[in-house]
C-alpha positions in Angstrom: 60.4 60.6 50.1 62.7 57.5 49.8 66.1 57.9 48.4 67.2 55.5 45.6 70.7 55.3 44.2 71.4 53.7 40.9 74.9 52.5 40.3 76.2 51.6 36.8 79.6 51.2 35.1 77.8 51.3 31.7 76.8 54.9 30.9 75.9 54.3 27.2 74.1 51.9 24.9 70.7 50.5 26.0 71.4 50.5 29.7 71.5 54.2 30.0 68.0 55.0 28.7 66.7 52.2 30.8 68.1 53.8 34.0 67.0 57.2 32.8 63.4 56.0 32.2 63.2 54.4 35.6 64.5 57.6 37.3 62.4 60.0 35.3 59.2 58.2 35.7 59.5 58.0 39.5 61.1 61.4 40.2 57.8 62.8 41.6 57.8 60.2 44.4 61.5 59.5 45.1 64.7 61.2 45.4 66.9 59.7 42.7 70.6 59.7 42.1 72.8 57.9 39.5 76.5 57.0 40.1 77.9 56.2 36.7 81.2 55.3 35.1 82.6 58.1 32.9 83.8 56.4 29.8 84.9 57.3 26.2 81.5 56.4 24.9 79.5 58.2 27.6 77.3 60.7 25.8 78.5 64.4 26.2 74.8 65.3 26.8 74.2 62.6 29.4 72.6 65.4 31.6 69.8 65.6 28.9 68.7 62.1 29.5 67.6 62.8 33.0 65.0 65.0 34.8 66.8 68.0 36.4 65.8 66.7 39.9 68.0 63.6 39.4 71.5 63.9 40.7 74.3 62.6 38.5 77.6 61.4 40.2 80.4 60.5 37.9 83.0 57.8 39.0 86.1 58.1 36.9 87.7 54.8 38.2 84.9 52.6 36.9 86.3 50.5 34.1 84.8 47.8 31.8 87.9 45.7 32.1 89.0 43.8 35.2 91.7 45.7 37.0 92.6 45.1 40.7 93.8 48.6 41.2 91.1 50.5 39.4 88.3 48.2 40.7 89.5 48.7 44.3 89.2 52.4 43.7 85.8 52.1 42.4 84.6 50.0 45.2 85.9 52.5 47.8 84.1 55.2 45.7 80.9 53.3 45.7 81.0 53.0 49.5 81.8 56.7 49.8 78.8 57.8 47.6 76.5 55.5 49.6 77.7 57.1 52.8 77.1 60.5 51.5 73.8 60.0 49.8 72.3 57.5 52.5 69.8 55.8 50.2 67.1 53.4 51.4 67.5 51.5 48.2 70.6 50.8 46.0 69.9 49.4 42.5 73.0 48.1 40.6 73.0 47.8 36.8 75.3 45.4 34.7 78.1 43.1 35.7 80.9 45.4 37.0 78.5 47.5 39.3 76.8 44.3 40.4 80.2 42.7 41.3 81.7 45.6 43.1 78.4 46.8 44.7 77.3 43.5 46.1 80.8 42.9 47.6 81.4 46.5 48.8 77.9 46.9 50.3 77.7 43.7 52.3 77.2 45.7 55.4 74.7 48.0 53.9 71.3 47.7 55.7 68.9 49.0 53.1 67.3 47.1 50.2 69.6 46.1 47.3 68.6 45.2 43.7 70.8 44.1 40.8 69.8 44.0 37.1 72.4 42.2 34.9 71.2 43.7 31.5 72.8 40.6 29.9 74.7 38.1 32.1 78.5 38.1 31.6 78.6 34.3 31.4 76.6 34.5 28.2 79.4 36.4 26.4 80.3 34.4 23.4 83.6 36.3 22.8 85.1 34.8 26.0 86.5 31.4 26.5 84.4 28.6 28.1 86.6 28.7 31.2 86.2 32.4 31.7 82.4 32.0 31.2 82.4 29.3 33.9 84.2 31.6 36.3 81.6 34.3 35.6 78.7 31.9 36.3 80.3 30.8 39.5 80.9 34.5 40.6 77.1 35.2 39.8 76.0 32.1 41.7 78.0 33.2 44.9 77.0 36.9 44.6 73.3 36.0 44.2 73.2 34.8 47.9 74.6 38.0 49.3 71.3 39.7 50.3 70.6 41.4 47.0 67.5 40.6 44.9 67.9 40.2 41.0 65.6 42.1 38.9 65.9 40.8 35.3 65.2 43.2 32.5 63.1 40.6 30.6 61.6 37.1 30.7 64.6 35.6 28.9 67.1 37.0 31.5 64.8 36.0 34.3 65.0 32.4 33.1 68.7 32.5 33.9 68.4 34.6 36.9 66.0 32.3 38.8 68.4 29.4 38.5 70.9 31.6 40.5 68.6 33.5 42.8 65.1 31.9 43.7 63.9 35.4 44.7 64.6 36.7 41.2 61.9 38.8 39.5 61.6 40.6 36.2 60.4 43.9 34.9 60.5 44.3 31.2 62.5 47.2 29.7 60.1 49.9 28.5 60.3 52.5 25.8 59.1 56.0 25.8 56.7 55.8 22.9 55.8 59.6 23.1 59.4 60.6 22.7 59.9 58.2 19.8 56.9 59.7 18.1 58.1 63.2 18.4 61.6 62.4 17.3 60.2 60.5 14.3 57.8 63.3 13.4 60.7 65.8 13.4 62.6 63.8 10.9 59.9 63.2 8.4 59.9 60.4 5.8 62.0 60.7 2.6 62.3 58.6 -0.5 65.3 56.2 -0.1 66.6 52.9 -1.3 66.0 49.8 0.8 68.2 50.2 3.8 69.2 47.8 6.6 70.5 49.1 9.9 71.5 48.3 13.5 72.2 50.6 16.4 74.7 50.3 19.3 78.3 50.2 20.3 80.5 48.5 17.7 81.9 45.8 20.0 82.0 42.0 20.4 78.4 41.8 21.8 76.9 43.2 18.6 79.0 40.9 16.4 80.2 43.4 13.7 82.1 40.7 11.8 78.8 38.8 11.0 77.1 42.2 10.1 80.0 42.8 7.7 79.8 39.4 6.2 76.1 39.7 5.5 76.7 43.1 3.9 79.3 41.6 1.7 76.8 39.0 0.5 74.2 41.7 -0.3 76.2 44.3 -2.3 73.0 45.8 -3.8 71.6 46.7 -0.3 72.6 49.7 1.7 73.7 49.0 5.3 74.0 51.5 8.1 75.5 51.1 11.6 74.3 53.8 14.0 77.1 54.1 16.6 80.8 53.5 16.9 83.3 51.5 19.0 86.5 49.6 19.2 85.6 47.0 16.5 84.7 49.4 13.8 87.7 48.2 11.8 85.7 45.0 11.1 83.1 46.9 9.1 85.0 47.0 5.7 82.2 46.2 3.2 81.9 49.2 0.8 78.1 49.3 1.2 78.2 49.9 5.0 78.0 53.5 6.4 79.0 54.1 10.0 77.4 57.2 11.6 79.7 57.5 14.6 78.1 58.2 18.1 74.9 60.3 17.8 72.4 61.5 20.2 69.3 59.5 21.1 67.0 61.7 19.1 69.3 61.4 16.1 69.1 57.6 16.3 65.3 57.8 15.8 65.5 60.5 13.2 67.9 58.4 11.1 65.9 55.2 11.7 62.8 56.7 10.3 64.1 56.3 6.8 65.5 52.8 7.1 63.6 49.7 6.4 65.0 46.7 8.2 66.5 46.3 11.7 69.3 43.7 11.8 70.6 42.3 15.2 73.6 40.0 15.0 74.1 40.1 18.7 75.9 37.3 20.5 74.1 38.0 23.8 71.5 40.5 25.1 69.5 41.4 28.2 66.3 42.9 26.6 67.5 45.1 23.7 66.2 48.7 23.7 67.3 49.4 20.1 65.2 46.4 18.9 62.2 47.5 21.0 62.4 51.0 19.4 62.7 49.5 15.9 59.6 47.3 16.5 57.6 50.3 17.7 58.6 52.1 14.6 57.3 49.2 12.5 60.6 48.1 11.1 61.1 44.7 9.6 63.3 42.9 12.1 65.8 40.1 11.6 67.5 38.9 14.8 70.0 36.4 16.0 68.6 33.3 17.9 69.5 34.4 21.5 67.6 35.2 24.8 66.5 38.8 24.7 65.9 38.7 21.0 63.6 35.7 21.3 61.6 37.4 24.0 60.5 40.0 21.4 60.6 38.4 18.0 58.4 35.2 17.2 59.9 33.8 14.1 57.6 34.3 11.1 55.0 36.3 13.1 56.4 39.6 13.9 59.8 39.3 12.4 62.5 36.6 11.6 65.0 34.8 13.8 68.2 33.6 12.0 71.0 31.2 12.8 74.3 32.0 11.0 75.3 34.0 8.0 73.4 32.2 5.2 70.2 32.2 7.3 70.5 36.0 7.8 71.0 36.6 4.0 68.0 34.4 3.2 65.9 36.2 5.7 67.0 39.6 4.4 66.1 38.6 0.8 62.7 37.6 2.0 62.1 40.9 3.7 63.5 42.8 0.7 60.8 41.2 -1.5 57.9 41.7 0.9 58.4 45.0 2.8 55.7 45.7 5.4 55.0 42.0 6.1 55.9 42.0 9.8 56.3 45.7 10.8 52.6 46.2 11.9 52.6 43.1 14.1 56.0 44.0 15.6 54.6 47.2 16.8 51.3 45.8 18.2 53.1 43.0 19.9 55.2 45.2 22.2 53.0 48.5 22.5 51.6 47.7 25.8 53.8 45.1 27.6 57.0 47.0 26.9 55.7 50.5 27.3 57.2 53.0 29.8 54.0 53.0 31.8 54.3 49.2 32.3 57.9 49.5 33.3 57.1 52.3 35.7 54.3 50.2 37.4 56.8 47.3 37.8 59.5 49.3 39.5 57.0 51.3 41.6 55.7 48.0 42.9 59.1 46.5 43.7 60.5 49.7 45.3 57.5 50.2 47.5 57.3 46.5 48.6 58.8 45.5 52.0 59.8 49.0 52.9 62.7 49.0 55.4 62.2 51.7 58.1 65.6 51.1 59.8 68.0 53.9 59.8 70.7 53.3 57.2 74.2 52.8 58.4 77.4 51.9 56.6 
């Protein structure tokens, strides 16, 4: 069986379940390993995400922030892991792993893939100059013998401008697991509740979430997650759960009504996919990734700016159940775990390289 090594600095949020779903679905046919950055927000139960046959390899020097010293250590560690594991395929996930992996594995003879999960040059919390540098960096690295596999059509639209070989496989959700977790929770009587899920950081735009909550004091808001920008969630009608398990995210979501995404950039958001499958009313920011999933006025609402969000929220509050059913039906097949498995099975099996791997 082929050996496939996944490398990721991000070991939380939506990226982790995507990698877990890929590995678990292909574990019968491939030897899988995941080298991941061990961070503050890495789930304590990360082992539970993966089939017991999948090897997990923590890399402590992987950091989100740019650091010449730590990044050099991480690069050497990536090379060490590849030498030891000797994979036929290396698949890098997110910006930092994609940067260090594509540079550090230039002499690697196997097949290489990279999934951005949201390009860094789309980050709206960075300056225009920094985003320009990120774009230049991605343009150069796209020509280093590594195929980009975007996680959705919106990301692919950017990827193919950098890499003509770029392809995409939609992120997929495990609907059976969602169903079991939801059934375990059971439905309870509750007041109209708006929620979001994810790390409380710049990407998810907690300042806008807080501003919307302040303008809707009669509505209960919940943020499932935690993070460095929790301090911005000051409105008295917001509850922050802190980090919880994946099962707990679904159990809590069952008794919430409207999913709110204020994100500034996304790849293809897993939390939104899960909310849509659970027939939640969804209001999302007007960005790639969100627009891949929500067609304004058909299966949810797309909003631009604070007032637009508030207006959309009031509309949902008055007519609950208007979009939820259509949201579920629109993603049930195309974004299923089975569809994602077929996509990656095809990619990994194509153009098999029979040469002995040397590094």
